[in-house]
DOMIVO-708188 format. One record per residue (C-alpha): residue number from 1; residue in one letter; chain; y negated, x, z negated. Coordinates in nm, 3 decimals. Layout:
# DOMIVO-708188
 num residu chaine       y       x       z
 NUM      A      A       Y       X       Z
...
This chain:
# DOMIVO-708188
 num residu chaine       y       x       z
   1      M      A   0.000   0.000   0.000
   2      P      A  -0.335   0.155   0.105
   3      N      A  -0.611   0.208  -0.148
   4      Y      A  -0.943   0.066  -0.028
   5      V      A  -1.250   0.235  -0.173
   6      L      A  -1.546  -0.002  -0.192
   7      R      A  -1.888   0.163  -0.163
   8      G      A  -2.098  -0.154  -0.153
   9      V      A  -2.139  -0.502  -0.010
  10      G      A  -2.095  -0.372   0.344
  11      D      A  -1.740  -0.259   0.270
  12      V      A  -1.657  -0.592   0.105
  13      V      A  -1.788  -0.783   0.406
  14      A      A  -1.606  -0.548   0.646
  15      Y      A  -1.272  -0.603   0.471
  16      I      A  -1.315  -0.982   0.468
  17      D      A  -1.417  -0.978   0.835
  18      S      A  -1.105  -0.776   0.919
  19      R      A  -0.868  -1.042   0.786
  20      P      A  -0.667  -1.210   1.063
  21      K      A  -0.634  -1.536   0.866
  22      I      A  -0.771  -1.716   0.561
  23      V      A  -0.450  -1.723   0.359
  24      G      A  -0.314  -1.649   0.012
  25      R      A  -0.553  -1.682  -0.282
  26      A      A  -0.846  -1.670  -0.039
  27      G      A  -0.702  -1.975   0.138
  28      V      A  -0.657  -2.159  -0.192
  29      I      A  -1.020  -2.090  -0.287
  30      W      A  -1.140  -2.191   0.060
  31      W      A  -0.961  -2.527   0.048
  32      L      A  -1.061  -2.591  -0.313
  33      A      A  -1.425  -2.548  -0.211
  34      L      A  -1.365  -2.801   0.066
  35      G      A  -1.194  -3.024  -0.189
  36      G      A  -1.518  -3.028  -0.386
  37      L      A  -1.700  -3.139  -0.072
  38      F      A  -1.437  -3.412  -0.027
  39      L      A  -1.529  -3.529  -0.377
  40      D      A  -1.901  -3.524  -0.289
  41      A      A  -1.839  -3.741   0.017
  42      F      A  -1.598  -3.965  -0.173
  43      S      A  -1.847  -4.019  -0.457
  44      N      A  -2.137  -4.079  -0.221
  45      S      A  -1.949  -4.329  -0.005
  46      A      A  -1.782  -4.512  -0.295
  47      L      A  -2.069  -4.762  -0.306
  48      S      A  -2.077  -4.795   0.072
  49      A      A  -1.726  -4.941   0.099
  50      G      A  -1.792  -5.206  -0.165
  51      L      A  -2.165  -5.255  -0.115
  52      G      A  -2.129  -5.611   0.011
  53      T      A  -1.925  -5.721  -0.291
  54      M      A  -2.147  -5.526  -0.531
  55      T      A  -2.457  -5.701  -0.396
  56      G      A  -2.300  -6.036  -0.477
  57      D      A  -2.150  -5.924  -0.810
  58      L      A  -2.478  -5.793  -0.950
  59      E      A  -2.700  -6.031  -0.747
  60      L      A  -2.904  -5.746  -0.600
  61      S      A  -3.214  -5.784  -0.384
  62      A      A  -3.269  -5.575  -0.071
  63      T      A  -3.507  -5.351  -0.265
  64      Q      A  -3.253  -5.299  -0.543
  65      V      A  -2.986  -5.212  -0.285
  66      A      A  -3.225  -4.962  -0.125
  67      V      A  -3.307  -4.799  -0.459
  68      L      A  -2.945  -4.788  -0.573
  69      T      A  -2.799  -4.647  -0.252
  70      S      A  -3.072  -4.385  -0.214
  71      L      A  -3.093  -4.274  -0.579
  72      A      A  -2.821  -4.007  -0.558
  73      S      A  -3.002  -3.848  -0.265
  74      W      A  -3.337  -3.851  -0.446
  75      V      A  -3.174  -3.681  -0.744
  76      A      A  -3.004  -3.428  -0.514
  77      I      A  -3.349  -3.325  -0.388
  78      A      A  -3.413  -3.165  -0.728
  79      F      A  -3.061  -3.043  -0.798
  80      N      A  -3.001  -2.879  -0.457
  81      P      A  -3.241  -2.590  -0.529
  82      I      A  -3.145  -2.584  -0.898
  83      G      A  -2.780  -2.543  -0.802
  84      G      A  -2.865  -2.277  -0.545
  85      W      A  -3.071  -2.084  -0.799
  86      M      A  -2.791  -2.106  -1.058
  87      A      A  -2.536  -1.977  -0.806
  88      D      A  -2.751  -1.687  -0.688
  89      K      A  -2.837  -1.589  -1.045
  90      W      A  -2.510  -1.644  -1.236
  91      G      A  -2.240  -1.670  -0.970
  92      R      A  -2.070  -1.937  -0.761
  93      I      A  -1.792  -2.063  -0.987
  94      P      A  -1.960  -2.180  -1.313
  95      P      A  -2.201  -2.427  -1.146
  96      L      A  -1.922  -2.551  -0.914
  97      V      A  -1.715  -2.648  -1.217
  98      L      A  -2.022  -2.799  -1.386
  99      A      A  -2.077  -3.018  -1.079
 100      K      A  -1.728  -3.167  -1.116
 101      A      A  -1.797  -3.252  -1.481
 102      L      A  -2.120  -3.427  -1.380
 103      A      A  -1.937  -3.620  -1.106
 104      L      A  -1.677  -3.734  -1.359
 105      V      A  -1.945  -3.860  -1.601
 106      G      A  -2.133  -4.036  -1.321
 107      A      A  -1.823  -4.213  -1.192
 108      A      A  -1.727  -4.333  -1.538
 109      L      A  -2.075  -4.466  -1.616
 110      A      A  -2.107  -4.651  -1.285
 111      A      A  -1.757  -4.799  -1.287
 112      L      A  -1.800  -4.941  -1.637
 113      A      A  -2.165  -5.038  -1.599
 114      P      A  -2.247  -5.389  -1.728
 115      T      A  -2.584  -5.403  -1.548
 116      F      A  -2.769  -5.269  -1.247
 117      E      A  -2.958  -5.021  -1.468
 118      F      A  -2.636  -4.862  -1.596
 119      V      A  -2.514  -4.815  -1.240
 120      L      A  -2.839  -4.631  -1.170
 121      V      A  -2.770  -4.391  -1.457
 122      G      A  -2.422  -4.322  -1.321
 123      R      A  -2.558  -4.258  -0.974
 124      F      A  -2.808  -4.011  -1.125
 125      F      A  -2.518  -3.794  -1.242
 126      V      A  -2.344  -3.831  -0.905
 127      G      A  -2.661  -3.713  -0.731
 128      A      A  -2.691  -3.414  -0.963
 129      A      A  -2.329  -3.317  -0.894
 130      Y      A  -2.375  -3.360  -0.519
 131      G      A  -2.695  -3.153  -0.519
 132      I      A  -2.543  -2.865  -0.715
 133      D      A  -2.205  -2.860  -0.542
 134      F      A  -2.295  -2.870  -0.175
 135      A      A  -2.539  -2.578  -0.184
 136      I      A  -2.286  -2.357  -0.362
 137      A      A  -1.962  -2.464  -0.193
 138      M      A  -2.098  -2.392   0.154
 139      A      A  -2.225  -2.051   0.041
 140      L      A  -1.884  -1.974  -0.106
 141      L      A  -1.708  -2.082   0.213
 142      A      A  -1.934  -1.854   0.417
 143      E      A  -1.850  -1.559   0.191
 144      F      A  -1.475  -1.610   0.223
 145      T      A  -1.474  -1.667   0.600
 146      P      A  -1.421  -1.371   0.841
 147      A      A  -1.700  -1.338   1.096
 148      R      A  -1.488  -1.446   1.393
 149      F      A  -1.406  -1.771   1.211
 150      K      A  -1.768  -1.860   1.124
 151      S      A  -1.755  -2.190   1.307
 152      R      A  -1.474  -2.303   1.074
 153      L      A  -1.738  -2.384   0.815
 154      N      A  -1.787  -2.702   1.019
 155      T      A  -1.449  -2.820   0.890
 156      W      A  -1.642  -2.975   0.600
 157      Q      A  -1.760  -3.250   0.836
 158      G      A  -1.403  -3.362   0.909
 159      I      A  -1.339  -3.353   0.534
 160      W      A  -1.644  -3.575   0.481
 161      Y      A  -1.521  -3.849   0.715
 162      T      A  -1.170  -3.822   0.577
 163      A      A  -1.316  -3.897   0.233
 164      V      A  -1.520  -4.190   0.365
 165      S      A  -1.214  -4.330   0.544
 166      T      A  -1.006  -4.290   0.227
 167      N      A  -1.265  -4.498   0.044
 168      L      A  -1.240  -4.771   0.305
 169      L      A  -0.860  -4.775   0.285
 170      L      A  -0.879  -4.799  -0.092
 171      A      A  -1.130  -5.085  -0.061
 172      I      A  -0.879  -5.276   0.154
 173      A      A  -0.603  -5.200  -0.098
 174      F      A  -0.818  -5.317  -0.390
 175      Y      A  -0.910  -5.633  -0.198
 176      N      A  -0.544  -5.712  -0.145
 177      L      A  -0.480  -5.655  -0.517
 178      G      A  -0.713  -5.946  -0.583
 179      V      A  -0.984  -5.765  -0.780
 180      G      A  -1.251  -5.983  -0.618
 181      E      A  -1.611  -5.866  -0.634
 182      A      A  -1.508  -5.577  -0.863
 183      I      A  -1.393  -5.379  -0.559
 184      W      A  -1.692  -5.147  -0.596
 185      R      A  -1.596  -5.067  -0.957
 186      W      A  -1.249  -4.962  -0.852
 187      A      A  -1.390  -4.750  -0.568
 188      V      A  -1.635  -4.572  -0.799
 189      G      A  -1.368  -4.530  -1.069
 190      S      A  -1.127  -4.368  -0.824
 191      A      A  -1.395  -4.104  -0.757
 192      G      A  -1.378  -4.019  -1.127
 193      V      A  -1.003  -3.961  -1.107
 194      F      A  -1.049  -3.717  -0.820
 195      A      A  -1.339  -3.546  -1.001
 196      L      A  -1.111  -3.477  -1.298
 197      L      A  -0.843  -3.331  -1.069
 198      M      A  -1.092  -3.102  -0.893
 199      L      A  -1.242  -2.997  -1.227
 200      L      A  -0.903  -2.876  -1.350
 201      L      A  -0.806  -2.703  -1.023
 202      Q      A  -1.137  -2.525  -0.966
 203      A      A  -1.165  -2.409  -1.327
 204      T      A  -0.812  -2.268  -1.309
 205      L      A  -0.781  -2.119  -0.960
 206      M      A  -1.125  -2.020  -0.830
 207      V      A  -1.233  -1.652  -0.828
 208      E      A  -1.593  -1.530  -0.814
 209      S      A  -1.724  -1.429  -0.471
 210      P      A  -1.689  -1.050  -0.430
 211      T      A  -1.965  -1.053  -0.166
 212      W      A  -2.213  -1.201  -0.415
 213      L      A  -2.099  -0.961  -0.689
 214      A      A  -2.137  -0.655  -0.466
 215      R      A  -2.473  -0.767  -0.330
 216      K      A  -2.594  -0.808  -0.690
 217      G      A  -2.476  -0.455  -0.774
 218      Y      A  -2.167  -0.554  -0.978
 219      L      A  -1.928  -0.340  -0.774
 220      E      A  -1.663  -0.305  -1.047
 221      R      A  -1.645  -0.684  -1.087
 222      A      A  -1.638  -0.722  -0.708
 223      T      A  -1.342  -0.483  -0.696
 224      T      A  -1.158  -0.688  -0.959
 225      S      A  -1.221  -1.008  -0.760
 226      M      A  -1.091  -0.843  -0.443
 227      R      A  -0.769  -0.744  -0.619
 228      K      A  -0.714  -1.099  -0.745
 229      I      A  -0.790  -1.259  -0.411
 230      Y      A  -0.618  -1.028  -0.163
 231      A      A  -0.346  -0.866  -0.379
 232      E      A  -0.440  -0.522  -0.243
 233      D      A  -0.535  -0.196  -0.418
 234      F      A  -0.915  -0.174  -0.434
 235      T      A  -1.121   0.091  -0.613
 236      A      A  -1.495   0.105  -0.674
 237      A      A  -1.644   0.424  -0.533
 238      P      A  -1.809   0.673  -0.771
 239      V      A  -2.174   0.590  -0.832
 240      E      A  -2.295   0.886  -0.626
 241      D      A  -2.094   0.768  -0.321
 242      R      A  -2.207   0.407  -0.323
 243      L      A  -2.419   0.258  -0.048
 244      P      A  -2.769   0.159  -0.158
 245      I      A  -2.856  -0.209  -0.187
 246      L      A  -3.169  -0.238   0.023
 247      N      A  -3.437  -0.503  -0.030
 248      Q      A  -3.237  -0.685  -0.293
 249      A      A  -3.397  -1.015  -0.392
 250      T      A  -3.419  -1.023  -0.772
 251      R      A  -3.704  -1.262  -0.848
 252      G      A  -3.518  -1.587  -0.923
 253      F      A  -3.695  -1.895  -0.788
 254      A      A  -3.951  -1.669  -0.618
 255      N      A  -3.672  -1.566  -0.378
 256      V      A  -3.722  -1.898  -0.205
 257      A      A  -4.042  -1.768  -0.046
 258      L      A  -3.838  -1.503   0.139
 259      I      A  -3.667  -1.761   0.361
 260      F      A  -4.006  -1.860   0.501
 261      R      A  -4.099  -1.506   0.607
 262      G      A  -4.028  -1.274   0.897
 263      S      A  -3.709  -1.325   1.093
 264      Y      A  -3.585  -1.579   0.837
 265      L      A  -3.861  -1.830   0.918
 266      R      A  -3.718  -1.957   1.247
 267      R      A  -3.371  -1.971   1.091
 268      T      A  -3.509  -2.186   0.810
 269      V      A  -3.694  -2.415   1.050
 270      L      A  -3.385  -2.460   1.269
 271      A      A  -3.144  -2.521   0.981
 272      A      A  -3.389  -2.756   0.808
 273      T      A  -3.449  -2.951   1.130
 274      V      A  -3.078  -3.004   1.188
 275      Q      A  -3.021  -3.087   0.822
 276      I      A  -3.306  -3.338   0.795
 277      G      A  -3.236  -3.495   1.134
 278      Q      A  -2.866  -3.541   1.081
 279      S      A  -2.922  -3.673   0.727
 280      I      A  -3.166  -3.942   0.837
 281      Q      A  -2.955  -4.060   1.128
 282      Y      A  -2.630  -4.059   0.931
 283      F      A  -2.752  -4.217   0.609
 284      A      A  -2.961  -4.475   0.795
 285      V      A  -2.679  -4.571   1.032
 286      G      A  -2.342  -4.409   0.953
 287      W      A  -2.352  -4.479   0.579
 288      Y      A  -2.430  -4.846   0.645
 289      L      A  -2.149  -4.896   0.895
 290      P      A  -1.971  -5.145   0.665
 291      I      A  -2.288  -5.356   0.667
 292      I      A  -2.338  -5.306   1.043
 293      S      A  -1.974  -5.407   1.093
 294      L      A  -2.044  -5.735   0.913
 295      S      A  -2.320  -5.802   1.167
 296      L      A  -2.094  -5.708   1.458
 297      F      A  -1.761  -5.860   1.359
 298      G      A  -1.846  -6.145   1.122
 299      K      A  -1.833  -6.194   0.747
 300      D      A  -1.460  -6.140   0.692
 301      F      A  -1.430  -5.842   0.454
 302      I      A  -1.103  -5.707   0.595
 303      V      A  -1.212  -5.731   0.958
 304      A      A  -1.549  -5.568   0.888
 305      T      A  -1.392  -5.292   0.677
 306      V      A  -1.129  -5.216   0.941
 307      G      A  -1.407  -5.201   1.200
 308      S      A  -1.596  -4.954   0.984
 309      L      A  -1.275  -4.755   0.931
 310      V      A  -1.223  -4.724   1.306
 311      F      A  -1.580  -4.600   1.345
 312      N      A  -1.515  -4.334   1.081
 313      L      A  -1.194  -4.224   1.250
 314      F      A  -1.419  -4.103   1.530
 315      G      A  -1.601  -3.906   1.262
 316      I      A  -1.275  -3.741   1.158
 317      I      A  -1.204  -3.650   1.520
 318      G      A  -1.554  -3.515   1.578
 319      G      A  -1.566  -3.339   1.241
 320      F      A  -1.242  -3.148   1.290
 321      M      A  -1.336  -3.073   1.652
 322      S      A  -1.675  -2.933   1.547
 323      P      A  -1.540  -2.583   1.466
 324      V      A  -1.404  -2.561   1.821
 325      I      A  -1.724  -2.703   1.969
 326      G      A  -1.936  -2.466   1.758
 327      K      A  -1.728  -2.166   1.860
 328      K      A  -1.749  -2.250   2.229
 329      F      A  -2.115  -2.353   2.257
 330      G      A  -2.276  -2.219   1.940
 331      L      A  -2.409  -2.424   1.649
 332      R      A  -2.759  -2.460   1.795
 333      K      A  -2.655  -2.591   2.137
 334      A      A  -2.393  -2.820   1.985
 335      S      A  -2.662  -2.964   1.756
 336      A      A  -2.906  -3.018   2.042
 337      A      A  -2.644  -3.193   2.254
 338      G      A  -2.537  -3.415   1.965
 339      F      A  -2.895  -3.517   1.889
 340      G      A  -2.957  -3.594   2.256
 341      V      A  -2.658  -3.828   2.285
 342      V      A  -2.737  -3.999   1.953
 343      F      A  -3.093  -4.064   2.074
 344      V      A  -2.965  -4.237   2.387
 345      I      A  -2.716  -4.446   2.188
 346      L      A  -2.978  -4.563   1.938
 347      V      A  -3.212  -4.664   2.221
 348      I      A  -2.936  -4.868   2.388
 349      L      A  -2.843  -5.030   2.056
 350      G      A  -3.207  -5.103   1.984
 351      L      A  -3.282  -5.261   2.320
 352      G      A  -2.965  -5.467   2.355
 353      F      A  -2.809  -5.514   2.012
 354      D      A  -2.820  -5.895   2.022
 355      S      A  -2.687  -5.919   2.378
 356      L      A  -2.429  -5.639   2.400
 357      P      A  -2.073  -5.740   2.488
 358      L      A  -1.836  -5.695   2.195
 359      W      A  -1.656  -5.398   2.352
 360      L      A  -1.983  -5.209   2.400
 361      A      A  -2.103  -5.301   2.052
 362      F      A  -1.783  -5.135   1.930
 363      V      A  -1.798  -4.830   2.160
 364      L      A  -2.160  -4.732   2.090
 365      P      A  -2.133  -4.689   1.709
 366      S      A  -1.804  -4.506   1.768
 367      L      A  -1.972  -4.263   2.007
 368      F      A  -2.263  -4.230   1.765
 369      I      A  -2.028  -4.110   1.491
 370      L      A  -1.828  -3.889   1.731
 371      F      A  -2.128  -3.698   1.866
 372      H      A  -2.300  -3.687   1.528
 373      S      A  -1.998  -3.540   1.351
 374      G      A  -1.907  -3.303   1.633
 375      G      A  -2.260  -3.161   1.650
 376      P      A  -2.554  -3.183   1.409
 377      G      A  -2.364  -3.359   1.131
 378      A      A  -2.165  -3.044   1.062
 379      N      A  -2.411  -2.780   1.173
 380      G      A  -2.707  -2.821   0.937
 381      K      A  -2.522  -2.687   0.632
 382      S      A  -2.331  -2.431   0.837
 383      L      A  -2.652  -2.293   0.987
 384      S      A  -2.813  -2.246   0.646
 385      S      A  -2.494  -2.095   0.499
 386      L      A  -2.457  -1.835   0.775
 387      S      A  -2.821  -1.737   0.830
 388      F      A  -2.910  -1.564   0.502
 389      R      A  -2.779  -1.270   0.302
 390      S      A  -2.565  -1.328  -0.004
 391      E      A  -2.817  -1.320  -0.289
 392      L      A  -3.037  -1.566  -0.094
 393      R      A  -2.763  -1.781   0.055
 394      A      A  -2.714  -2.042  -0.215
 395      S      A  -3.089  -2.065  -0.284
 396      A      A  -3.154  -2.116   0.088
 397      N      A  -2.879  -2.377   0.098
 398      G      A  -3.041  -2.544  -0.202
 399      V      A  -3.386  -2.562  -0.047
 400      I      A  -3.263  -2.672   0.295
 401      G      A  -3.016  -2.908   0.131
 402      A      A  -3.302  -3.059  -0.070
 403      L      A  -3.489  -3.122   0.255
 404      G      A  -3.174  -3.282   0.391
 405      S      A  -3.153  -3.496   0.078
 406      V      A  -3.508  -3.614   0.147
 407      G      A  -3.385  -3.722   0.489
 408      A      A  -3.080  -3.891   0.338
 409      A      A  -3.288  -4.070   0.076
 410      L      A  -3.535  -4.189   0.339
 411      G      A  -3.254  -4.313   0.560
 412      L      A  -3.083  -4.497   0.276
 413      L      A  -3.411  -4.644   0.153
 414      V      A  -3.563  -4.739   0.487
 415      F      A  -3.262  -4.895   0.663
 416      P      A  -3.206  -5.205   0.443
 417      I      A  -3.579  -5.274   0.424
 418      L      A  -3.636  -5.239   0.800
 419      K      A  -3.321  -5.436   0.873
 420      E      A  -3.438  -5.724   0.656
 421      D      A  -3.794  -5.724   0.790
 422      L      A  -3.737  -5.642   1.160
 423      G      A  -3.367  -5.685   1.238
 424      L      A  -3.112  -5.427   1.351
 425      G      A  -3.241  -5.380   1.706
 426      P      A  -3.597  -5.269   1.621
 427      T      A  -3.459  -5.062   1.332
 428      F      A  -3.241  -4.863   1.572
 429      L      A  -3.538  -4.805   1.804
 430      I      A  -3.755  -4.673   1.521
 431      L      A  -3.478  -4.441   1.401
 432      S      A  -3.424  -4.302   1.753
 433      V      A  -3.742  -4.094   1.713
 434      V      A  -3.557  -3.869   1.466
 435      P      A  -3.282  -3.731   1.696
 436      L      A  -3.534  -3.698   1.980
 437      A      A  -3.760  -3.473   1.772
 438      A      A  -3.462  -3.272   1.646
 439      F      A  -3.332  -3.228   2.002
 440      I      A  -3.665  -3.080   2.110
 441      I      A  -3.681  -2.832   1.819
 442      C      A  -3.317  -2.723   1.867
 443      S      A  -3.394  -2.658   2.233
 444      V      A  -3.694  -2.439   2.152
 445      I      A  -3.561  -2.220   1.867
 446      K      A  -3.292  -1.980   1.994
 447      W      A  -3.135  -1.844   1.671
 448      D      A  -2.760  -1.896   1.630
 449      P      A  -2.563  -1.711   1.357
 450      T      A  -2.238  -1.749   1.550
 451      R      A  -2.394  -1.553   1.835
 452      A      A  -2.555  -1.281   1.620
 453      A      A  -2.411  -0.931   1.653
 454      I      A  -2.428  -0.859   1.279
 455      S      A  -2.411  -1.074   0.966
 456      P      A  -2.713  -1.126   0.737
 457      D      A  -2.536  -0.935   0.458
 458      E      A  -2.527  -0.627   0.682
 459      E      A  -2.873  -0.648   0.838
 460      L      A  -3.046  -0.457   0.560
 461      D      A  -2.764  -0.223   0.459
 462      A      A  -2.771   0.153   0.499
 463      P      A  -2.737   0.264   0.864
 464      Q      A  -2.441   0.495   0.789
 465      F      A  -2.233   0.190   0.701
 466      K      A  -2.273   0.050   1.050
 467      A      A  -2.152   0.377   1.198
 468      D      A  -1.828   0.412   0.999
 469      R      A  -1.723   0.057   0.905
 470      A      A  -1.468   0.034   1.186
 471      V      A  -1.299   0.357   1.072
 472      T      A  -1.291   0.254   0.706
 473      F      A  -1.119  -0.079   0.759
 474      E      A  -0.955  -0.057   1.098
 475      S      A  -0.615  -0.119   0.942
 476      A      A  -0.721  -0.360   0.668
 477      G      A  -0.557  -0.657   0.835
 478      K      A  -0.224  -0.484   0.904
């Protein structure tokens, strides 16, 4: 067994990039991070599946529905950057586990809530968990993914729609069990069960990111993590032989300013555009598919839920195809194309919603979800996770995620109000402005991390590393 001497973050990144697969303990950590994202999607969509019955059960007005459905996203606006700051300061794993505990508390409070106000409290905790978890989990995934597999970060989008579809299937099962208007309580409660499972698994099996440890200067701890993860013999180089850590960001929340400077500025603008745009269009349309299905297919709960489930199956297809699409076309071009198609679909729905034949009324939302999930839906978080170096990555994810949460909150808040005041057709036309603007920006800014010759963690490292990295780890994957 070879002994790998680690001189700094560059050597850690080089070894990870040399891996032919994401397997072993690294694979377990990778999928557990995705499992946390499954929980985030599951918790967020738990209300969506039973929203119709919840509205009747608690006798909610349109304004109350708008506030309730958007609350988690408003809370996530604050907790996205807080979670990112925690992860860049103290490590990836502790706040990830904390997020699962918050999700468990939120699910329990909402499921047992006697009044509308208690549900709001529960959704506050869900929003906090969502805000903390997503910023960190995507950063962790980026740091465990070899460079040639960068587009695999988009797998989270398929996981998202799988979680949403699971919620819909459970809603049908609960309906058939005869729980009546309490369907939403069962859906929210089931999120708590999954939160407990993920809490136990992540606390037991996750290992701290060696890339983050090395970038922070904790090379001995990074070496220990590498041994645990890859079951190889790693040794930290003597202090005098270590590569210098150049331009290390060490100023806590002040690090956020760095992502709006120099070469990072256009990356931030692009990632934020995709994140905000996809959030508004998904949470104003995709999240409300069960309600849209009621308008399309009638008031029968089973029929409408099955219709929504079929729509989300297109999301699963698009989400799990997005890594292939991203690899072939790049994240930026895939986002631009997705926004362009979504714009056209929303215009058609807006102009002809009341007169569309049933088959077209079914096809258009399906294509909306397919092109959203295959393009911008996945790429916003992947772009921000891949565009910044390790000690900035989670903070950047937090800030850009917070901007995305603003978009999500606006979408969730605006849709039910516009729908009630104007109807679905005009609402779709108003919302079509969002993907059009995002399409234009994605077409103008040319940055794409999957097309970059060198990763952000290596951009500022010592030049001698770039010269000898291939020699040092040429056999690391053998």
